Residue frames as a rotation matrix with the C-alpha (Angstrom) as fourth column:
MET 1
-0.077 0.994 -0.083 33.98
-0.739 -0.113 -0.664 56.04
-0.669 0.011 0.743 89.20
SER 2
-0.470 -0.054 0.881 32.62
0.227 0.957 0.180 53.02
-0.853 0.285 -0.438 87.47
ASP 3
0.486 0.665 0.567 30.50
0.754 0.010 -0.657 54.84
-0.443 0.747 -0.496 84.86
ASN 4
-0.352 -0.659 0.665 31.39
0.924 -0.356 0.136 57.42
0.147 0.663 0.734 82.23
THR 5
0.597 0.654 0.464 29.46
0.579 -0.752 0.315 60.35
0.555 0.081 -0.828 83.66
VAL 6
-0.688 -0.687 0.235 30.94
0.353 -0.599 -0.719 63.47
0.634 -0.411 0.655 85.11
THR 7
0.418 0.868 -0.268 29.15
0.606 -0.047 0.794 64.13
0.676 -0.495 -0.546 88.40
ALA 8
0.774 -0.016 0.633 29.47
-0.373 -0.820 0.435 66.29
0.512 -0.572 -0.640 91.48
THR 9
0.835 -0.491 0.248 31.97
0.014 0.469 0.883 63.79
-0.550 -0.734 0.399 92.85
THR 10
0.642 -0.634 0.430 34.35
0.635 0.127 -0.762 64.45
0.429 0.762 0.485 89.95
ARG 11
0.543 -0.553 -0.631 37.62
0.490 -0.402 0.774 65.79
-0.682 -0.730 0.053 91.38
LEU 12
0.588 -0.308 0.748 39.02
0.650 -0.371 -0.664 68.70
0.481 0.876 -0.018 89.42
ALA 13
0.077 -0.620 -0.781 41.93
0.710 -0.516 0.480 71.06
-0.700 -0.591 0.400 90.07
ILE 14
0.895 0.094 0.436 42.70
0.378 -0.681 -0.627 74.43
0.238 0.726 -0.645 88.56
ILE 15
-0.089 -0.940 -0.329 46.14
0.896 -0.220 0.385 75.94
-0.434 -0.261 0.862 88.07
VAL 16
0.891 0.385 0.239 46.26
0.448 -0.831 -0.330 79.71
0.072 0.402 -0.913 87.59
SER 17
-0.124 -0.960 0.250 49.34
0.892 -0.218 -0.397 81.65
0.435 0.173 0.883 86.56
ARG 18
0.313 0.147 -0.938 50.09
0.702 -0.701 0.124 84.76
-0.640 -0.697 -0.322 88.66
PHE 19
-0.791 -0.586 -0.178 51.75
0.284 -0.609 0.741 86.43
-0.542 0.535 0.647 85.65
ASN 20
-0.834 0.538 0.125 49.20
-0.196 -0.499 0.844 88.74
0.516 0.680 0.522 83.95
GLU 21
-0.890 0.395 -0.229 46.94
0.410 0.472 -0.780 88.30
-0.200 -0.788 -0.582 86.97
GLU 22
-0.500 0.744 -0.443 44.34
-0.586 -0.667 -0.460 90.78
-0.638 0.030 0.769 85.75
VAL 23
-0.175 0.369 -0.913 43.69
-0.906 0.302 0.296 88.39
0.385 0.879 0.282 82.86
THR 24
-0.684 -0.170 -0.709 44.21
-0.089 0.985 -0.150 85.06
0.724 -0.039 -0.689 84.60
SER 25
-0.885 0.464 0.047 41.84
-0.028 0.049 -0.998 85.92
-0.466 -0.884 -0.031 87.45
GLY 26
-0.142 0.847 -0.512 39.15
-0.913 -0.313 -0.264 86.43
-0.383 0.430 0.817 84.81
LEU 27
-0.290 -0.045 -0.956 39.97
-0.608 0.780 0.148 83.03
0.739 0.624 -0.254 83.29
ARG 28
-0.979 -0.082 -0.188 39.76
0.097 0.624 -0.776 81.45
0.181 -0.777 -0.602 86.79
ASN 29
-0.596 0.803 -0.031 36.38
-0.425 -0.348 -0.836 83.06
-0.681 -0.485 0.549 87.38
GLY 30
-0.031 0.559 -0.828 35.12
-0.996 0.051 0.072 81.87
0.082 0.827 0.555 84.02
ALA 31
-0.580 -0.255 -0.774 36.24
-0.278 0.955 -0.107 78.29
0.766 0.153 -0.625 84.67
ILE 32
-0.978 0.198 -0.071 34.63
0.129 0.297 -0.946 78.21
-0.166 -0.934 -0.316 88.10
ALA 33
-0.348 0.893 -0.284 31.40
-0.744 -0.448 -0.496 79.70
-0.570 0.038 0.821 86.76
TYR 34
-0.134 0.270 -0.954 31.21
-0.845 0.472 0.252 77.08
0.518 0.839 0.165 84.02
LEU 35
-0.806 -0.232 -0.544 31.82
0.032 0.902 -0.432 74.25
0.591 -0.365 -0.719 86.46
ALA 36
-0.829 0.557 0.046 29.11
-0.161 -0.160 -0.974 75.58
-0.535 -0.815 0.223 88.81
GLU 37
-0.140 0.795 -0.591 26.67
-0.968 -0.235 -0.086 75.64
-0.207 0.560 0.802 85.92
GLN 38
-0.134 -0.005 -0.991 27.47
-0.546 0.835 0.070 71.94
0.827 0.550 -0.115 85.40
GLY 39
0.862 0.493 0.118 26.94
-0.336 0.380 0.862 71.09
0.380 -0.782 0.493 89.07
LEU 40
0.404 -0.821 -0.404 30.66
0.758 0.548 -0.354 70.76
0.512 -0.163 0.843 89.67
SER 41
0.960 -0.142 0.240 32.79
-0.237 -0.867 0.439 72.66
0.146 -0.478 -0.866 92.13
VAL 42
0.130 -0.972 -0.197 36.46
0.590 0.235 -0.772 73.24
0.797 -0.016 0.604 92.82
GLY 43
0.845 0.155 -0.512 37.23
0.530 -0.375 0.760 74.29
-0.074 -0.914 -0.399 96.38
ASP 44
0.847 -0.524 0.090 39.80
-0.514 -0.850 -0.113 76.97
0.136 0.049 -0.990 97.11
ASP 45
0.272 -0.765 0.584 42.19
-0.518 0.395 0.759 74.24
-0.811 -0.509 -0.289 98.33
ASN 46
0.166 -0.216 0.962 42.16
0.632 0.772 0.064 72.75
-0.757 0.598 0.264 94.82
VAL 47
0.951 -0.046 0.306 43.07
0.201 -0.660 -0.724 75.98
0.236 0.750 -0.618 93.02
TYR 48
0.369 -0.912 -0.178 46.82
0.765 0.189 0.616 76.13
-0.528 -0.363 0.767 92.65
SER 49
0.865 -0.161 -0.476 49.03
-0.277 -0.943 -0.184 79.06
-0.419 0.291 -0.860 91.78
ALA 50
0.403 -0.793 0.457 51.89
0.900 0.434 -0.040 79.02
-0.167 0.427 0.889 89.31
PRO 51
-0.232 -0.531 -0.815 54.44
0.343 -0.829 0.442 81.82
-0.910 -0.177 0.374 88.85
GLY 52
-0.266 0.109 -0.958 53.86
-0.801 -0.578 0.157 81.84
-0.536 0.809 0.241 85.10
ALA 53
0.682 0.596 -0.423 52.79
-0.728 0.498 -0.471 79.74
-0.070 0.629 0.774 82.10
PHE 54
-0.037 -0.787 -0.616 56.15
-0.694 0.463 -0.551 77.96
0.719 0.407 -0.563 81.89
GLU 55
-0.832 -0.362 0.421 55.69
-0.551 0.445 -0.706 76.37
0.069 -0.819 -0.569 85.30
ILE 56
0.066 0.980 0.190 52.15
-0.971 0.106 -0.213 75.13
-0.229 -0.170 0.959 84.72
PRO 57
0.349 0.128 -0.929 53.01
-0.576 0.811 -0.105 71.80
0.740 0.571 0.356 82.99
LEU 58
-0.660 -0.650 -0.377 55.14
-0.086 0.563 -0.822 70.51
0.746 -0.510 -0.428 85.86
ILE 59
-0.774 0.435 0.460 52.53
-0.575 -0.178 -0.798 71.46
-0.265 -0.882 0.389 88.46
ALA 60
0.233 0.899 -0.372 49.79
-0.972 0.220 -0.076 69.90
0.014 0.379 0.925 86.31
GLN 61
0.019 -0.297 -0.955 51.76
-0.385 0.879 -0.281 66.70
0.923 0.373 -0.098 85.95
LYS 62
-0.932 -0.361 0.014 52.34
-0.128 0.294 -0.947 66.43
0.338 -0.885 -0.320 89.70
LEU 63
-0.408 0.857 0.314 48.62
-0.817 -0.190 -0.545 66.99
-0.408 -0.479 0.777 90.35
ALA 64
0.386 0.530 -0.755 47.73
-0.833 0.551 -0.039 64.33
0.395 0.644 0.655 87.76
GLN 65
-0.299 -0.594 -0.746 50.24
-0.171 0.803 -0.571 61.85
0.939 -0.044 -0.342 89.24
SER 66
-0.760 -0.043 0.648 48.88
-0.637 -0.150 -0.756 62.42
0.130 -0.988 0.087 92.74
GLY 67
-0.787 0.532 -0.311 45.77
0.437 0.838 0.327 60.39
0.435 0.122 -0.892 91.97
ARG 68
-0.657 0.498 -0.566 43.67
0.419 -0.382 -0.824 63.06
-0.627 -0.778 0.042 93.69
PHE 69
-0.194 0.530 -0.825 42.23
-0.530 -0.765 -0.367 64.58
-0.826 0.366 0.429 90.51
ASP 70
0.249 0.390 0.887 40.30
0.576 0.676 -0.459 63.34
-0.778 0.625 -0.056 87.52
GLY 71
0.385 -0.133 0.913 41.27
0.838 -0.365 -0.407 66.44
0.387 0.922 -0.029 85.48
VAL 72
-0.142 -0.504 -0.852 43.27
0.687 -0.670 0.281 69.64
-0.712 -0.545 0.442 85.71
ILE 73
0.756 0.405 0.514 42.29
0.644 -0.604 -0.470 72.96
0.120 0.686 -0.717 84.12
CYS 74
-0.143 -0.939 -0.313 45.40
0.887 -0.262 0.381 75.03
-0.440 -0.223 0.870 83.33
LEU 75
0.787 0.551 0.278 45.01
0.612 -0.754 -0.236 78.81
0.079 0.356 -0.931 83.00
GLY 76
-0.091 -0.829 -0.552 47.58
0.632 -0.477 0.611 81.41
-0.770 -0.293 0.567 82.09
CYS 77
0.933 0.357 0.037 48.38
0.269 -0.628 -0.730 84.23
-0.237 0.691 -0.682 79.69
VAL 78
-0.227 -0.974 0.017 51.41
0.663 -0.141 0.735 84.96
-0.713 0.178 0.678 77.48
ILE 79
0.855 0.470 -0.218 51.32
0.215 -0.705 -0.676 88.27
-0.472 0.531 -0.704 75.59
LYS 80
0.415 -0.717 0.560 53.75
0.881 0.162 -0.445 88.91
0.228 0.678 0.699 72.75
GLY 81
0.625 -0.334 -0.705 56.46
0.157 -0.831 0.533 91.44
-0.765 -0.444 -0.467 73.49
ASP 82
0.696 -0.404 -0.593 59.47
-0.698 -0.575 -0.427 92.66
-0.168 0.711 -0.683 71.57
THR 83
-0.429 -0.901 0.060 61.52
-0.877 0.432 0.211 89.44
-0.216 0.038 -0.976 71.92
ALA 84
-0.342 0.213 -0.915 61.23
-0.479 0.798 0.365 85.74
0.808 0.563 -0.171 71.08
HIS 85
-0.920 -0.031 0.390 60.33
-0.380 0.310 -0.872 85.00
-0.094 -0.950 -0.297 74.73
PHE 86
-0.061 0.998 -0.001 56.63
-0.896 -0.055 -0.441 84.74
-0.441 -0.026 0.897 73.74
GLU 87
0.359 0.188 -0.914 57.26
-0.767 0.617 -0.175 81.94
0.531 0.764 0.366 71.27
TYR 88
-0.617 -0.662 -0.426 59.46
-0.275 0.689 -0.671 79.91
0.738 -0.297 -0.607 73.63
ILE 89
-0.845 0.328 0.423 57.09
-0.428 0.062 -0.902 80.13
-0.322 -0.943 0.088 76.58
SER 90
0.131 0.958 -0.256 53.96
-0.947 0.045 -0.318 79.44
-0.293 0.284 0.913 74.49
GLU 91
0.201 -0.100 -0.975 55.49
-0.626 0.752 -0.206 76.38
0.753 0.652 0.088 72.84
ALA 92
-0.813 -0.569 -0.124 57.00
-0.245 0.528 -0.813 75.05
0.529 -0.630 -0.569 76.05
ALA 93
-0.600 0.653 0.463 53.67
-0.643 -0.048 -0.765 75.36
-0.477 -0.756 0.448 77.89
SER 94
0.376 0.811 -0.448 51.64
-0.923 0.286 -0.257 73.70
-0.080 0.510 0.856 75.16
MET 95
0.067 -0.418 -0.906 54.08
-0.447 0.799 -0.402 70.88
0.892 0.431 -0.133 74.55
GLY 96
-0.872 -0.425 0.243 54.61
-0.378 0.270 -0.886 70.38
0.311 -0.864 -0.396 78.29
LEU 97
-0.275 0.858 0.434 50.87
-0.803 0.044 -0.595 70.05
-0.529 -0.512 0.677 78.96
MET 98
0.518 0.426 -0.742 50.35
-0.791 0.569 -0.224 67.68
0.327 0.703 0.632 76.01
SER 99
-0.297 -0.722 -0.625 53.25
-0.345 0.692 -0.635 65.47
0.891 0.027 -0.454 77.15
ALA 100
-0.884 -0.032 0.466 52.10
-0.466 0.124 -0.876 65.44
-0.030 -0.992 -0.125 80.77
SER 101
0.071 0.992 0.101 48.53
-0.918 0.105 -0.384 64.58
-0.391 -0.065 0.918 79.79
LEU 102
0.466 0.051 -0.883 49.63
-0.622 0.729 -0.286 61.75
0.629 0.683 0.371 77.55
ALA 103
-0.579 -0.774 -0.258 52.02
-0.303 0.498 -0.813 60.42
0.757 -0.392 -0.522 80.19
THR 104
-0.907 0.186 0.378 49.45
-0.366 0.096 -0.926 60.45
-0.208 -0.978 -0.019 82.97
GLY 105
-0.706 0.708 0.018 46.20
0.564 0.546 0.620 59.74
0.429 0.448 -0.785 81.07
VAL 106
-0.128 0.623 -0.772 44.58
0.796 -0.399 -0.455 62.66
-0.592 -0.672 -0.445 82.91
PRO 107
0.406 0.303 0.862 42.95
0.789 -0.592 -0.163 65.50
0.461 0.746 -0.480 80.96
LEU 108
-0.205 -0.503 -0.840 45.13
0.668 -0.699 0.255 68.62
-0.715 -0.509 0.479 81.42
THR 109
0.509 0.559 0.654 43.36
0.858 -0.274 -0.434 71.32
-0.063 0.783 -0.619 79.46
PHE 110
-0.571 -0.797 0.199 45.14
0.821 -0.548 0.162 74.23
-0.020 0.256 0.967 77.79
GLY 111
0.668 0.744 0.018 43.56
0.739 -0.666 0.101 77.49
0.087 -0.054 -0.995 78.96
ILE 112
-0.099 -0.786 -0.611 46.71
0.571 -0.548 0.611 79.51
-0.815 -0.288 0.503 78.42
LEU 113
0.904 0.416 -0.097 46.04
0.196 -0.604 -0.772 82.55
-0.380 0.680 -0.628 76.28
THR 114
-0.287 -0.945 0.155 48.73
0.712 -0.102 0.695 83.31
-0.641 0.310 0.703 73.71
THR 115
0.725 0.671 0.155 47.82
0.634 -0.561 -0.532 86.73
-0.271 0.484 -0.832 72.38
TYR 116
-0.080 -0.741 0.667 49.54
0.876 -0.371 -0.307 89.51
0.475 0.560 0.679 70.47
THR 117
-0.459 -0.046 0.887 48.09
-0.132 -0.984 -0.119 92.37
0.878 -0.171 0.446 72.55
ASP 118
-0.990 0.144 -0.006 46.85
0.006 0.006 -1.000 93.16
-0.144 -0.990 -0.007 76.03
GLU 119
-0.398 0.896 -0.195 43.49
-0.880 -0.433 -0.197 93.99
-0.261 0.093 0.961 74.54
GLN 120
-0.092 0.313 -0.945 43.13
-0.571 0.761 0.308 90.54
0.816 0.568 0.109 72.97
ALA 121
-0.778 -0.247 -0.577 43.86
0.278 0.689 -0.669 88.96
0.563 -0.681 -0.468 76.36
ILE 122
-0.864 0.501 0.049 41.32
-0.325 -0.481 -0.814 91.19
-0.385 -0.719 0.579 78.16
VAL 123
-0.165 0.840 -0.517 38.58
-0.967 -0.036 0.251 90.30
0.192 0.542 0.818 75.64
ARG 124
-0.126 0.049 -0.991 39.23
-0.253 0.964 0.080 86.55
0.959 0.261 -0.109 76.11
SER 125
-0.777 -0.226 -0.587 39.06
0.461 0.429 -0.777 86.81
0.427 -0.875 -0.229 79.90
ARG 126
-0.682 0.596 0.425 35.88
-0.638 -0.768 0.055 88.86
0.359 -0.234 0.904 80.26
ASP 127
-0.746 0.525 0.410 32.87
-0.088 0.532 -0.842 87.64
-0.661 -0.664 -0.351 82.19
ASP 128
0.109 0.795 -0.597 30.93
-0.916 -0.153 -0.371 86.41
-0.386 0.587 0.711 79.17
ALA 129
0.835 0.344 0.430 30.27
-0.207 0.920 -0.334 83.30
-0.511 0.189 0.839 77.08
HIS 130
0.830 -0.544 -0.124 33.54
-0.053 0.144 -0.988 83.76
0.556 0.826 0.091 75.16
ASN 131
0.485 -0.642 0.593 35.75
-0.858 -0.217 0.466 83.52
-0.170 -0.735 -0.656 78.28
LYS 132
0.139 -0.538 -0.831 38.58
-0.585 0.632 -0.507 81.10
0.799 0.557 -0.227 77.48
GLY 133
-0.786 -0.313 0.533 38.63
-0.618 0.371 -0.693 79.87
0.019 -0.874 -0.485 81.10
ARG 134
0.169 0.938 0.302 35.08
-0.732 0.324 -0.599 78.62
-0.660 -0.120 0.742 80.54
GLU 135
0.648 0.077 -0.758 36.23
-0.703 0.444 -0.555 76.86
0.294 0.893 0.342 77.41
ALA 136
-0.453 -0.859 -0.237 39.16
-0.612 0.494 -0.617 75.19
0.648 -0.134 -0.750 79.14
ALA 137
-0.588 0.327 0.740 36.81
-0.636 0.378 -0.673 73.95
-0.500 -0.866 -0.014 81.90
ALA 138
0.519 0.839 -0.165 34.34
-0.731 0.335 -0.595 72.66
-0.444 0.429 0.787 79.29
ALA 139
0.278 -0.508 -0.815 37.14
-0.711 0.462 -0.530 70.86
0.646 0.727 -0.233 77.44
CYS 140
-0.760 -0.573 0.307 38.26
-0.615 0.480 -0.625 69.18
0.211 -0.664 -0.718 80.65
VAL 141
-0.223 0.774 0.593 34.75
-0.603 0.368 -0.707 67.99
-0.766 -0.515 0.385 81.50
GLU 142
0.684 0.518 -0.514 34.08
-0.709 0.306 -0.635 66.78
-0.171 0.799 0.577 77.93
ALA 143
-0.081 -0.782 -0.618 37.44
-0.731 0.468 -0.497 65.00
0.678 0.411 -0.609 77.63
LEU 144
-0.780 -0.184 0.598 36.88
-0.600 0.489 -0.633 63.30
-0.176 -0.853 -0.492 80.95
ALA 145
0.220 0.929 0.297 33.41
-0.626 0.368 -0.688 62.10
-0.749 -0.035 0.662 79.89
THR 146
0.607 -0.034 -0.794 34.82
-0.734 0.361 -0.576 60.75
0.306 0.932 0.194 76.62
ILE 147
-0.488 -0.862 -0.137 37.67
-0.693 0.478 -0.540 58.96
0.531 -0.168 -0.831 78.37
ARG 148
-0.600 0.301 0.741 35.26
-0.587 0.463 -0.664 57.38
-0.543 -0.834 -0.101 80.82
SER 149
0.506 0.854 -0.119 33.10
-0.687 0.316 -0.655 56.14
-0.522 0.413 0.746 77.93
ILE 150
0.105 -0.567 -0.817 36.01
-0.872 0.342 -0.349 54.24
0.477 0.750 -0.458 76.34
């Protein structure tokens, strides 16, 4: 696009982790609802599945490198357990997405919940204005608009 607006022709993808699917499906629904409110849509063929949060950065980077998408909304959920696994996965996912976004110049937004309890994750994925999938979609749209204005 030659201007800095985000319009119905903006091409977005969504990656959704299958791990903690009860939560991530709520995040997906929130992102899609937000985009629809903005006059944007993501077809089912542009919603990609990842096994877990750890795999999201590589998939996001490949989507960004494909040239098919202006932005990628990345959704997942990591809930703290009894081991250090939570810290490693959370840090790897956040650093991976940041690195891939900087390397490709494509907004890859971080909609991966990192919560201490199941209850915290459920609250953040509910069908309401505080849904973090909505926030990740909004961040992607806003970042894209800003980048296009530069």
